[in-house]
C-alpha positions as CSV (number, residue, x, y, z in Angstrom):
1,M,61.7,-62.2,-5.4
2,A,58.1,-62.6,-6.4
3,R,55.4,-60.7,-4.4
4,R,51.7,-60.5,-4.5
5,L,50.3,-57.5,-6.5
6,D,47.3,-56.2,-4.7
7,P,44.4,-54.8,-6.8
8,V,43.8,-51.0,-6.8
9,R,40.3,-50.0,-6.0
10,G,38.6,-47.8,-8.6
11,R,37.9,-44.1,-8.1
12,D,34.4,-43.2,-6.9
13,A,32.2,-41.0,-9.1
14,A,32.2,-37.4,-8.0
15,I,30.3,-34.2,-8.6
16,V,32.3,-31.1,-9.3
17,E,31.3,-27.5,-9.8
18,V,31.5,-26.0,-13.2
19,S,30.0,-22.5,-12.6
20,E,31.3,-19.7,-10.4
21,D,27.7,-18.5,-10.1
22,L,27.2,-21.0,-7.3
23,H,29.6,-19.3,-4.9
24,R,28.6,-16.6,-2.5
25,S,30.7,-13.5,-2.1
26,N,30.9,-12.2,1.5
27,A,33.1,-9.3,0.6
28,P,31.7,-5.9,1.5
29,R,29.5,-4.4,-1.3
30,E,31.1,-1.7,-3.3
31,L,28.9,1.4,-3.8
32,G,28.7,3.6,-6.8
33,N,30.9,6.3,-5.3
34,G,33.8,3.8,-4.8
35,R,33.2,3.3,-1.0
36,F,32.3,0.0,0.6
37,D,29.2,-0.8,2.7
38,L,30.6,-2.8,5.6
39,H,27.1,-3.9,6.6
40,T,26.2,-5.5,3.3
41,F,27.8,-8.5,1.5
42,E,28.5,-8.4,-2.2
43,N,26.5,-11.5,-3.2
44,R,24.9,-13.5,-0.4
45,F,22.3,-15.2,-2.5
46,P,23.6,-16.4,-5.9
47,Q,21.4,-16.0,-8.9
48,V,21.9,-17.9,-12.3
49,K,20.5,-17.6,-15.8
50,A,18.5,-20.4,-17.5
51,G,20.7,-22.9,-19.4
52,V,23.8,-22.4,-17.2
53,R,25.7,-25.6,-16.4
54,L,26.1,-25.8,-12.6
55,L,27.6,-29.3,-11.8
56,R,29.3,-32.1,-13.7
57,K,29.5,-35.7,-12.9
58,E,33.0,-37.3,-13.0
59,P,32.4,-41.0,-13.8
60,R,33.8,-43.7,-11.6
61,T,36.7,-46.0,-12.7
62,M,36.8,-49.8,-12.5
63,G,40.2,-50.1,-10.8
64,T,43.4,-52.0,-11.6
65,P,43.4,-55.8,-11.1
66,G,46.1,-57.5,-9.0
67,F,47.9,-60.9,-9.2
68,T,48.6,-63.7,-6.8
69,L,52.1,-65.4,-6.5
70,C,50.7,-68.0,-8.8
71,G,49.9,-65.4,-11.4
72,M,46.2,-65.7,-11.0
73,P,44.4,-62.3,-11.5
74,V,42.6,-60.7,-8.6
75,E,39.6,-58.6,-9.5
76,A,39.7,-54.9,-8.4
77,E,36.7,-53.3,-6.6
78,A,35.0,-50.8,-8.8
79,G,34.4,-47.3,-7.5
80,S,31.0,-46.4,-6.2
81,D,28.7,-44.7,-8.6
82,I,26.4,-41.7,-8.0
83,A,23.4,-40.5,-9.9
84,L,23.4,-36.8,-10.7
85,A,19.6,-36.9,-10.8
86,G,19.8,-37.4,-7.0
87,V,20.8,-33.8,-6.5
88,A,18.6,-32.3,-9.2
89,G,15.8,-30.3,-7.5
90,E,13.1,-28.1,-8.8
91,G,14.2,-25.7,-11.5
92,T,17.1,-27.9,-12.7
93,M,17.6,-30.7,-15.2
94,V,20.2,-33.3,-16.2
95,E,21.8,-33.1,-19.6
96,Q,24.4,-35.3,-21.2
97,V,27.1,-33.5,-23.3
98,D,30.3,-35.1,-24.6
99,D,29.7,-38.3,-22.5
100,H,29.4,-36.2,-19.4
101,D,26.3,-35.6,-17.3
102,Y,25.6,-31.9,-16.3
103,L,23.2,-30.4,-13.9
104,V,21.7,-27.4,-15.8
105,A,19.6,-24.5,-14.6
106,A,16.2,-24.9,-16.3
107,V,14.9,-21.5,-15.2
108,E,16.4,-18.2,-14.1
109,G,16.4,-17.7,-10.4
110,F,18.1,-18.1,-7.1
111,V,20.2,-21.1,-6.1
112,N,19.1,-23.0,-3.0
113,V,20.9,-26.0,-1.6
114,D,19.1,-28.3,0.9
115,R,21.7,-29.2,3.5
116,K,20.0,-32.5,4.5
117,S,19.4,-34.0,1.0
118,G,22.0,-32.0,-0.9
119,R,19.5,-31.2,-3.6
120,V,20.0,-28.1,-5.7
121,S,16.9,-26.2,-6.7
122,I,16.4,-22.9,-8.5
123,G,13.3,-20.7,-8.1
124,P,12.1,-17.1,-7.7
125,K,12.1,-17.4,-3.9
126,I,15.3,-16.7,-1.9
127,I,15.6,-19.2,1.0
128,G,17.8,-18.4,4.0
129,R,18.5,-20.8,6.9
130,D,21.3,-19.1,8.9
131,G,19.4,-16.0,10.0
132,V,20.2,-12.4,9.2
133,S,23.1,-11.0,11.2
134,A,26.5,-9.3,10.8
135,R,28.2,-12.7,10.7
136,T,25.9,-14.6,8.3
137,T,24.4,-12.2,5.8
138,G,24.7,-8.6,6.7
139,N,22.0,-6.3,5.5
140,L,19.9,-7.6,2.6
141,E,18.5,-5.8,-0.4
142,L,16.5,-8.4,-2.3
143,H,14.6,-8.4,-5.6
144,G,12.6,-11.6,-5.1
145,E,10.4,-13.3,-2.5
146,Y,12.3,-14.2,0.6
147,E,11.9,-17.0,3.2
148,E,14.1,-17.0,6.3
149,F,14.2,-19.9,8.8
150,G,16.5,-18.1,11.3
151,D,16.3,-14.9,13.3
152,V,16.7,-11.3,12.1
153,Q,19.1,-9.8,14.5
154,E,19.1,-6.3,15.9
155,N,20.3,-3.4,13.7
156,R,20.0,-5.6,10.6
157,V,17.9,-4.4,7.6
158,V,16.0,-6.7,5.2
159,A,14.5,-4.9,2.2
160,G,12.5,-6.7,-0.5
161,G,9.0,-7.7,-1.5
162,G,7.0,-10.5,0.0
163,M,8.8,-12.1,3.0
164,T,8.3,-15.0,5.4
165,I,10.4,-15.1,8.5
166,H,10.2,-18.2,10.7
167,G,12.4,-16.9,13.5
168,D,12.2,-13.9,15.8
169,V,12.7,-10.4,14.3
170,F,14.7,-7.8,16.2
171,G,15.8,-5.7,13.2
172,R,14.0,-3.8,10.4
173,I,11.9,-5.3,7.6
174,A,11.1,-3.0,4.7
175,S,8.8,-4.5,1.9
176,R,7.8,-2.9,-1.4
177,G,4.6,-5.0,-1.4
178,G,3.2,-8.5,-1.0
179,T,2.7,-10.0,2.5
180,V,5.2,-9.8,5.3
181,H,4.5,-12.9,7.4
182,L,6.4,-13.2,10.7
183,K,5.7,-16.7,12.1
184,R,7.0,-15.9,15.5
185,N,7.7,-12.7,17.4
186,L,8.7,-9.1,16.6
187,M,10.8,-7.8,19.5
188,G,11.8,-4.2,19.3
189,G,12.0,-4.3,15.5
190,T,10.2,-2.4,12.7
191,V,8.1,-3.7,9.9
192,V,7.1,-1.4,7.1
193,N,5.1,-2.6,4.0
194,A,4.5,0.0,1.3
195,A,1.7,-1.9,-0.5
196,G,0.7,-5.0,1.3
197,A,-0.2,-6.7,4.6
198,I,1.7,-7.5,7.8
199,R,1.0,-10.6,9.8
200,V,2.6,-11.5,13.1
201,G,1.9,-15.0,14.5
202,G,3.4,-14.4,17.9
203,V,3.9,-11.3,20.0
204,A,4.9,-7.8,18.9
205,S,6.6,-5.9,21.7
206,N,8.2,-2.4,21.6
207,A,7.9,-2.5,17.8
208,V,6.6,-0.4,14.9
209,L,4.3,-1.9,12.3
210,Q,3.2,0.2,9.4
211,A,1.2,-1.1,6.4
212,K,0.5,1.9,4.3
213,G,-1.7,0.2,1.8
214,G,-2.9,-2.9,3.6
215,E,-3.7,-4.5,6.9
216,V,-1.9,-5.5,10.1
217,R,-2.8,-8.7,11.9
218,V,-1.1,-9.4,15.3
219,R,-2.0,-12.0,17.9
220,K,-0.7,-9.9,20.8
221,A,0.8,-6.4,20.8
222,Q,2.6,-4.6,23.7
223,N,4.0,-1.1,23.6
224,C,3.7,-0.9,19.8
225,V,3.0,1.9,17.3
226,I,0.7,0.4,14.6
227,S,-0.8,2.1,11.6
228,A,-2.5,0.7,8.5
229,A,-5.7,0.8,6.5
230,R,-7.0,-2.0,8.8
231,V,-5.7,-3.3,12.1
232,M,-6.8,-6.6,13.7
233,I,-5.3,-7.6,17.0
234,G,-6.2,-10.3,19.5
235,E,-4.9,-8.4,22.6
236,A,-3.3,-5.0,22.7
237,S,-1.8,-3.1,25.7
238,N,-0.1,0.3,25.9
239,C,-0.2,0.7,22.1
240,E,-0.7,3.7,19.8
241,I,-2.9,2.6,16.9
242,L,-4.0,4.7,13.9
243,A,-6.1,3.1,11.1
244,D,-9.2,3.4,9.1
245,E,-10.7,0.3,10.6
246,V,-9.7,-1.2,14.0
247,E,-10.8,-4.5,15.4
248,I,-9.3,-5.6,18.8
249,G,-10.3,-8.4,21.2
250,I,-9.0,-6.8,24.4
251,A,-7.4,-3.3,24.6
252,S,-5.9,-1.9,27.7
253,G,-4.1,1.4,28.2
254,C,-4.1,2.1,24.4
255,A,-4.6,5.2,22.4
256,I,-6.7,4.2,19.3
257,A,-7.8,6.4,16.4
258,G,-10.0,5.1,13.6
259,R,-13.0,5.7,11.5
260,N,-14.6,2.4,12.5
261,I,-13.5,1.0,15.9
262,V,-14.8,-2.3,17.3
263,L,-13.4,-3.5,20.7
264,G,-14.4,-6.6,22.6
265,G,-13.1,-5.0,25.9
266,A,-11.4,-1.7,26.8
267,G,-10.0,-0.1,29.9
268,P,-6.9,1.6,31.5
269,R,-3.8,-0.2,32.4
270,K,-1.5,0.6,35.4
271,G,-2.2,4.3,35.3
272,T,-2.2,4.6,31.5
273,E,-5.6,5.8,30.4
274,M,-7.7,4.3,27.6
275,L,-8.2,6.8,24.8
276,L,-10.4,6.4,21.8
277,F,-10.6,8.9,18.9
278,A,-13.2,8.8,16.2
279,L,-11.7,10.1,12.9
280,L,-13.8,12.7,11.2
281,P,-12.9,14.4,7.9
282,D,-12.4,18.1,8.1
283,T,-15.0,19.4,5.6
284,R,-14.7,23.1,6.3
285,R,-13.0,23.8,3.0
286,H,-15.7,21.9,1.1
287,D,-18.4,23.6,3.2
288,E,-17.0,27.0,2.4
289,A,-16.8,26.2,-1.3
290,I,-20.4,24.9,-1.3
291,A,-21.6,28.0,0.4
292,D,-19.7,30.3,-2.0
293,L,-21.1,28.4,-5.1
294,A,-24.6,28.5,-3.6
295,A,-24.4,32.2,-3.0
296,R,-23.0,32.9,-6.5
297,A,-25.6,30.6,-8.1
298,G,-28.3,32.5,-6.1
299,K,-26.9,35.8,-7.3
300,A,-26.9,34.7,-10.9
301,E,-30.5,33.4,-10.6
302,A,-31.6,36.7,-9.1
303,E,-29.8,38.7,-11.8
304,A,-31.6,36.6,-14.5
305,S,-34.9,37.1,-12.8
306,A,-34.3,40.9,-12.5
307,C,-33.4,41.1,-16.2
308,G,-36.6,39.2,-17.1
309,S,-38.8,41.5,-14.9
310,A,-37.2,44.6,-16.4
311,S,-37.6,43.3,-19.9
312,Q,-41.3,42.5,-19.3
313,A,-41.9,46.0,-17.8
314,I,-40.4,47.7,-20.9
315,A,-42.2,45.4,-23.3
316,S,-45.5,46.0,-21.6
317,R,-45.4,49.8,-22.5
318,D,-48.1,50.7,-25.0
319,D,-45.8,52.4,-27.5
320,V,-43.2,49.6,-27.3
321,R,-45.9,46.9,-27.5
322,S,-47.6,48.6,-30.5
323,Y,-44.2,49.0,-32.3
324,L,-43.2,45.5,-31.7
325,A,-46.5,44.1,-33.0
326,L,-46.4,46.3,-36.2
327,S,-42.7,45.5,-36.7
328,A,-43.5,41.8,-36.6
329,H,-46.2,42.2,-39.3
330,V,-43.9,44.4,-41.5
331,R,-41.0,41.9,-41.3
332,A,-43.4,39.1,-42.2
333,K,-44.6,41.2,-45.2
334,Q,-48.2,40.9,-43.9
335,V,-48.6,44.7,-44.0
336,T,-47.5,47.1,-46.8
337,L,-46.8,50.6,-45.7
338,T,-47.6,53.7,-47.8
339,G,-45.1,56.6,-48.0
340,T,-46.9,58.5,-45.2
341,Q,-47.3,55.4,-43.1
342,Q,-43.5,54.7,-43.6
343,V,-42.7,58.1,-42.2
344,L,-44.9,57.6,-39.2
345,Y,-43.3,54.1,-38.7
346,N,-39.8,55.6,-38.8
347,R,-40.8,58.2,-36.2
348,M,-42.3,55.5,-34.0
349,A,-39.0,53.5,-34.3
350,K,-36.9,56.5,-33.4
351,K,-39.1,57.1,-30.3
352,V,-38.9,53.6,-28.9
353,G,-35.2,53.1,-30.0
354,P,-33.8,53.6,-26.5
355,A,-36.3,51.2,-25.1
356,L,-35.4,48.6,-27.7
357,T,-31.7,49.1,-27.0
358,E,-32.4,48.5,-23.3
359,L,-34.4,45.4,-24.2
360,A,-31.5,44.0,-26.2
361,R,-29.1,44.7,-23.3
362,L,-31.4,43.0,-20.8
363,S,-31.8,40.0,-23.0
364,L,-28.1,39.5,-23.3
365,A,-27.5,40.0,-19.6
366,G,-30.3,37.6,-18.7
367,N,-29.0,34.9,-21.0
368,A,-25.5,35.3,-19.6
369,A,-26.9,35.1,-16.0
370,R,-28.9,32.0,-16.9
371,V,-25.8,30.3,-18.4
372,Q,-23.7,31.2,-15.4
373,H,-26.4,29.9,-13.1
374,A,-26.5,26.6,-14.9
375,R,-22.7,26.3,-14.7
376,L,-22.6,27.1,-11.0
377,Q,-25.4,24.7,-10.3
378,A,-23.3,21.9,-12.0
379,Q,-20.3,22.9,-9.9
380,L,-22.4,22.9,-6.8
381,A,-23.7,19.4,-7.5
382,T,-20.1,18.2,-8.0
383,A,-18.9,19.9,-4.8
384,R,-21.8,18.4,-2.8
385,Q,-21.1,14.9,-4.2
386,C,-17.4,15.3,-3.3
387,R,-18.3,16.3,0.2
388,S,-20.7,13.4,0.6
389,E,-18.0,11.0,-0.5
390,I,-15.5,12.4,2.1
391,A,-17.9,12.9,5.0
392,I,-18.3,9.2,5.9
393,A,-19.8,8.6,9.3
394,A,-17.5,7.3,12.1
395,T,-18.5,4.6,14.6
396,C,-17.1,3.3,17.8
397,R,-18.3,0.3,19.7
398,V,-16.9,-1.3,22.8
399,K,-18.7,-4.4,24.0
400,R,-17.4,-4.2,27.5
401,V,-15.9,-1.2,29.3
402,D,-13.6,-2.1,32.2
403,G,-12.6,1.2,33.7
404,D,-12.4,4.8,32.6
405,T,-12.5,5.0,28.8
406,V,-12.7,8.3,27.0
407,L,-14.0,8.9,23.4
408,R,-13.1,12.0,21.5
409,T,-13.4,13.1,17.9
410,M,-10.3,13.9,15.8
411,L,-10.4,15.8,12.6
412,Y,-8.1,15.0,9.7
413,H,-7.6,16.6,6.3
414,P,-8.7,14.2,3.5
415,D,-6.8,16.1,0.9
416,A,-3.5,15.4,2.7
417,G,-4.0,11.6,2.3
418,P,-5.0,9.0,4.7
419,P,-4.4,9.8,8.4
420,Y,-2.5,6.6,9.0
421,G,0.2,7.7,6.7
422,L,1.9,9.7,9.4
423,A,5.4,8.8,10.7
424,P,5.4,6.6,13.9
425,K,6.8,9.4,16.1
426,E,4.1,11.7,14.9
427,I,1.4,9.1,15.6
428,K,2.6,8.7,19.1
429,G,2.7,12.4,19.8
430,H,-0.6,13.0,18.0
431,L,-2.5,10.5,20.2
432,R,-0.7,10.9,23.5
433,A,-0.1,14.7,23.5
434,G,-3.0,15.4,25.9
435,S,-3.5,18.9,24.5
436,W,-7.1,18.4,23.3
437,S,-9.2,21.5,23.7
438,H,-12.6,19.9,23.0
439,V,-14.6,18.0,25.6
440,P,-15.0,14.2,25.2
441,V,-17.9,12.8,23.3
442,L,-18.3,10.0,25.8
443,H,-16.8,9.1,29.1
444,A,-17.6,5.7,30.5
445,A,-16.3,3.4,33.3
446,D,-18.4,0.4,32.7
447,G,-21.2,-1.0,30.5
448,V,-21.3,-0.8,26.7
449,L,-20.0,2.1,24.5
450,D,-21.9,2.5,21.2
451,W,-21.5,5.8,19.3
452,S,-21.9,7.0,15.7
453,S,-21.3,10.4,14.2
454,A,-24.5,9.9,12.1
455,Q,-26.7,9.9,15.2
């Protein structure tokens, strides 16, 4: 019995993986001691070398034709084609090898796949879109720049250098440098940057921000501990802030310590007092060193002067003056002594010998005292220059005081490093201890507060 033979449609072109480097490994990371870190995945963000083949295009087929009952051929529909260039993003290129098209890594870097377009790109920046949590990524220890579009959940740690987080942060961010930019909020988390800046576009609440070598910029901060070389906040309430320079729009119920403090407004908040501390360097060690050097230099100068006076007194004696004058002529061969005169000259030399010995001793002692005085004067100038570099004036200005605001001075030791290098717990205790023995510099309830240690 004759039947119609239907055509067979061709196979569509396909893209297949040819590299295992594209795959993530969500297995727990094995540590050097053989144990496993259950909070960290083995390889969350794949990284490839330049020149590695990532994808290969499997070409389409044209299909098998069919036949009618009359024997007429029926054309088959060819499979749909696909262009490998459509998935080639930045950092990749398409190469043809052995009649096959390959997507190849053009540079070394991290693999990023855009879910919407399906494009594969490779670059130095790691891009995450699922957030950081125990389910998605675990803790992260990164070696490149990082950009995350999700949230960083509580108890998660992200360590790296140069980060941008588009979601909210509830965990801990630790950066080696660069800028940590939080586009939204920092809620109960911690951000530490060892050598760079921290920027929070939203609200920081019950958080810790520490930029040891840079600045911290926050739109609004509540119940935070903040330390940096420079702190700039739009509105701060119930915060402990320690920095070299502090600039805040409105501060209420805060404890703020800085060398230069500029506040638009300041006052207490719900029973929490407003405390301001002007940081002054403790120069007592330098002052003691300067006083000691000045005393030693004065003593050396006095000794040199005493030796000079004693030498002058001895040299002004008639016998010593006569011998020295005659001796100078004899040495210059301007005078020739007879035998009798030579005997008298020798007697004169023996008589003034002790005085000449004392003159020589005084000359040596005076020269040594003058050398020591010059050396001590140079050390004194260096010590004074060092003190002047350290003893920088502190200033505090509040444009509008809205309630009891207290300003005190706070000493710090310059040799121990910058004061804002303290741990967050120490900062809070240091500013809120309430055990200050010295009276406030200023205490105002309204008006303007303008103070400088140079006044």
